[in-house]
Backbone as numpy.savetxt, mean C-alpha at the origin, in Angstrom:
# Nx Ny Nz CAx CAy CAz Cx Cy Cz
15.98 -20.06 11.36 15.14 -18.88 11.36 16.02 -17.64 11.36
15.69 -16.69 10.53 16.48 -15.46 10.41 16.19 -14.53 11.58
17.24 -13.88 12.05 17.04 -12.85 13.07 16.74 -11.54 12.36
16.30 -10.55 13.11 16.02 -9.24 12.51 17.26 -8.66 11.84
18.45 -9.02 12.35 19.69 -8.50 11.77 19.95 -9.09 10.38
19.38 -10.26 10.09 19.60 -10.93 8.81 18.61 -10.50 7.73
17.60 -9.74 8.09 16.54 -9.40 7.14 16.95 -8.24 6.24
16.60 -8.31 4.96 16.86 -7.17 4.09 15.95 -6.01 4.48
16.36 -4.79 4.18 15.52 -3.64 4.55 14.19 -3.68 3.79
13.18 -3.15 4.42 11.87 -3.04 3.77 11.86 -1.82 2.85
11.10 -1.88 1.76 11.01 -0.71 0.88 10.29 0.42 1.61
10.60 1.64 1.22 9.95 2.80 1.83 8.64 3.08 1.11
7.55 2.99 1.83 6.24 3.38 1.34 5.70 4.35 2.38
5.53 5.63 2.02 5.06 6.60 3.01 3.72 6.19 3.62
3.59 6.39 4.92 2.32 6.14 5.59 1.34 7.23 5.23
0.06 6.95 5.39 -0.95 7.98 5.18 -1.96 7.61 4.12
-2.63 8.62 3.63 -3.76 8.46 2.71 -3.30 8.22 1.28
-4.04 7.34 0.61 -3.80 7.01 -0.80 -5.14 6.95 -1.51
-5.08 7.16 -2.82 -6.25 6.97 -3.65 -5.93 5.88 -4.67
-6.77 4.87 -4.73 -6.64 3.79 -5.71 -7.02 4.36 -7.07
-6.52 3.75 -8.14 -6.84 4.27 -9.47 -8.34 4.23 -9.75
-9.11 3.45 -9.00 -10.57 3.44 -9.14 -11.22 4.51 -8.26
-10.39 5.41 -7.73 -10.80 6.59 -6.96 -11.39 6.25 -5.59
-10.95 5.16 -5.00 -11.38 4.80 -3.65 -10.27 5.13 -2.67
-10.62 5.64 -1.46 -9.61 6.06 -0.49 -9.13 4.92 0.41
-7.83 4.94 0.70 -7.19 3.95 1.56 -6.19 4.66 2.46
-5.78 3.97 3.52 -4.73 4.47 4.40 -3.67 3.39 4.57
-2.43 3.72 4.26 -1.32 2.79 4.49 -0.91 2.88 5.95
-0.87 1.70 6.60 -0.54 1.61 8.02 0.90 1.18 8.25
1.51 0.53 7.25 2.89 0.09 7.41 3.30 -0.86 6.31
4.58 -1.24 6.36 5.13 -2.25 5.45 5.58 -3.40 6.34
5.15 -4.61 5.99 5.40 -5.80 6.81 6.01 -6.89 5.93
6.36 -8.02 6.54 6.92 -9.15 5.79 6.00 -10.35 5.90
5.91 -11.10 4.82 5.22 -12.39 4.85 6.03 -13.33 5.75
5.36 -14.06 6.62 6.07 -14.88 7.60 6.84 -16.05 6.99
6.42 -16.54 5.83 7.08 -17.69 5.22 8.09 -17.30 4.14
7.74 -16.30 3.34 8.58 -15.95 2.19 9.43 -14.70 2.42
9.11 -13.94 3.46 9.75 -12.65 3.79 9.45 -11.58 2.74
8.53 -11.85 1.82 8.16 -10.85 0.82 7.61 -9.61 1.52
8.05 -8.40 1.12 7.50 -7.19 1.71 6.07 -6.96 1.23
5.21 -6.65 2.18 3.79 -6.41 1.91 3.40 -5.06 2.49
2.51 -4.36 1.80 1.96 -3.11 2.31 0.67 -3.45 3.06
0.59 -2.99 4.30 -0.61 -3.16 5.12 -1.42 -1.88 5.01
-2.67 -2.02 4.58 -3.50 -0.83 4.39 -4.95 -1.14 4.71
-5.74 -0.07 4.89 -7.16 -0.27 5.17 -7.99 0.62 4.27
-9.16 0.12 3.95 -10.12 0.90 3.18 -10.69 2.00 4.07
-10.93 3.15 3.48 -11.55 4.25 4.21 -13.00 4.43 3.75
-13.63 3.31 3.45 -15.03 3.29 3.04 -15.59 1.92 3.44
-16.89 1.78 3.40 -17.51 0.49 3.71 -17.13 -0.01 5.09
-16.76 -1.29 5.18 -16.42 -1.90 6.46 -15.00 -1.59 6.91
-14.27 -0.85 6.13 -12.90 -0.42 6.45 -12.00 -1.61 6.79
-12.08 -2.63 5.95 -11.28 -3.83 6.15 -9.79 -3.60 5.99
-9.01 -4.46 6.64 -7.55 -4.44 6.50 -7.14 -5.35 5.35
-6.11 -4.92 4.61 -5.62 -5.66 3.45 -4.10 -5.64 3.44
-3.52 -6.63 2.78 -2.10 -6.59 2.45 -1.97 -6.85 0.96
-0.95 -6.23 0.38 -0.66 -6.41 -1.04 0.86 -6.39 -1.18
1.43 -7.23 -2.04 2.87 -7.16 -2.24 3.30 -5.72 -2.53
4.38 -5.29 -1.88 4.84 -3.90 -2.02 5.11 -3.55 -3.48
5.70 -4.47 -4.23 5.99 -4.19 -5.64 4.70 -3.92 -6.41
3.65 -4.66 -6.10 2.37 -4.47 -6.78 1.70 -3.18 -6.31
1.79 -2.88 -5.02 1.18 -1.66 -4.48 1.78 -0.43 -5.17
3.08 -0.46 -5.42 3.80 0.71 -5.96 3.85 0.75 -7.49
3.32 -0.26 -8.16 3.44 -0.31 -9.61 2.44 0.60 -10.31
2.68 0.81 -11.60 1.72 1.51 -12.43 0.89 0.48 -13.18
-0.33 0.87 -13.50 -1.24 0.01 -14.25 -1.67 0.77 -15.50
-2.00 0.03 -16.54 -2.41 0.63 -17.81 -3.94 0.69 -17.85
-4.48 1.90 -17.75 -5.93 2.10 -17.70 -6.33 3.12 -18.76
-7.27 2.74 -19.61 -7.78 3.65 -20.65 -6.65 4.29 -21.45
-5.66 3.49 -21.81 -4.57 3.97 -22.65 -3.49 4.76 -21.92
-3.58 4.85 -20.60 -2.59 5.61 -19.83 -1.99 4.75 -18.73
-0.72 5.00 -18.42 -0.08 4.37 -17.28 -0.31 5.27 -16.06
-0.94 4.72 -15.04 -1.24 5.48 -13.83 -0.80 4.66 -12.62
-0.47 5.32 -11.50 -0.11 4.56 -10.31 -1.32 3.77 -9.80
-1.08 2.54 -9.35 -2.18 1.76 -8.75 -2.74 2.50 -7.54
-1.84 3.03 -6.70 -2.21 3.84 -5.54 -1.41 5.13 -5.59
-2.09 6.25 -5.44 -1.45 7.57 -5.45 -1.45 8.12 -4.04
-0.27 8.49 -3.54 -0.15 9.06 -2.20 -0.81 10.43 -2.19
-1.71 10.64 -1.23 -2.46 11.90 -1.12 -2.41 12.39 0.32
-1.24 12.88 0.76 -1.12 13.26 2.17 -2.02 14.42 2.56
-2.55 15.16 1.58 -3.42 16.29 1.89 -4.86 15.88 2.17
-5.21 14.62 1.95 -6.57 14.16 2.23 -6.75 14.00 3.74
-7.82 14.53 4.27 -8.09 14.45 5.70 -9.28 13.53 5.96
-9.10 12.59 6.88 -10.16 11.69 7.31 -10.79 10.93 6.16
-9.99 10.61 5.16 -10.49 9.82 4.05 -11.35 10.60 3.08
-11.45 11.90 3.26 -12.26 12.73 2.37 -11.38 13.28 1.27
-11.94 13.50 0.11 -11.10 14.06 -0.92 -11.77 14.35 -2.16
C-alpha cells in the first residue's frame, strides 16, 4: 500500500462554482483519488434538484467537448456566481 509520500500530486482544479456546458450549476468540493486505481477524481455537487454528490475523472472534468460545431469546456469555472445563482 502506498503512503501519502508515494502518491503523485493531484491536479489543480479550483474550488467553487462551475457551469456545465448544459448550463446547469455545480460546486467543486475537492479533488480526490480512486481507492483502487489512484486516478484523480473531481468531487462536486449539483446546485439544483436533490443536490447530489458526484465524482468524475479529473481529466474528463477539465476537458473540452464539441457541441454545435464548437469546442467548449465541459465545466466552466464561475467564481462570481453566488449561491448557485447565475
